[in-house]
C-alpha positions, -999 to +999 in steps of 0.1 A: +062-823+508+086-796+496+079-759+497+075-758+459+047-784+462+027-766+488-001-744+476-025-740+505-012-714+529-033-720+560-055-744+578-089-729+573-115-717+549-128-684+562-164-673+555-176-637+561-211-626+569-218-618+532-213-655+524-179-651+507-151-676+514-114-673+512-084-695+513-047-685+517-025-693+487+013-698+487+035-691+458+048-727+450+082-716+436+116-710+450+119-674+438+095-644+439+076-638+407+054-611+392+016-616+398+013-616+359+030-650+359-002-666+373-019-684+344-047-700+363-061-708+397-087-734+406-106-742+438-126-773+446-145-778+479-156-814+487-155-822+450-175-791+439-154-769+416-159-732+420-164-716+385-133-697+374-152-665+368-163-665+405-127-665+418-107-634+427-072-633+441-056-607+463-018-603+460+001-575+477-032-561+490-048-557+455-077-579+446-081-589+409-101-611+387-080-639+373-079-624+338-068-590+351-036-604+368-018-605+334-015-567+337+003-568+370+039-573+357+055-544+374+052-557+410+065-587+429+048-615+447+073-625+473+076-662+482+070-655+519+038-635+512+004-653+511-022-644+485-059-647+492-083-665+469-119-654+473-151-670+461-188-674+469-191-700+497-212-730+489-244-730+510-235-762+530-200-751+538-195-761+575-172-782+597-141-795+578-140-797+541-116-813+515-102-784+497-082-786+465-063-755+455-044-754+421-022-728+405-005-727+371+025-704+368+044-692+337+081-691+347+094-663+324+131-670+327+129-707+318+122-708+280+108-739+264+107-726+229+114-694+209+082-678+222+072-698+252+081-702+288+078-731+312+043-736+326+042-753+360+009-765+376+008-774+413-021-787+432-027-796+468-057-811+486-061-809+524-089-810+549-095-775+561-117-762+590-144-738+580-144-707+602-173-684+600-171-647+609-192-640+639-222-616+639-215-584+658 
């Protein structure tokens, strides 16, 4: 699998004490892009799709709802930096889970029409270990 086909940036789904889960997300492109180029992100755990409105993404240390990313055009998401996708953890999230992470990017410098740019969707499914944050 080439670097532009990999989306999942780690080997685990981390769950904090508040019951929120997170997965590392890679930028599946060969060049850095602005966060505003993210058109959509989707997460599925063991076949259960997490609703889009429950997802947030942290890029460059700033957490945003998916619809708010469009305003982040003045910064750069570097290829080597991981983003973090957060969502409420399903109640039965334990052990190892089949995780599908998908992202759709708008590539602004590849035009496909007078007013449109290339949209590229990339999806990856892997079995990830669930790691729960320990109680203090």
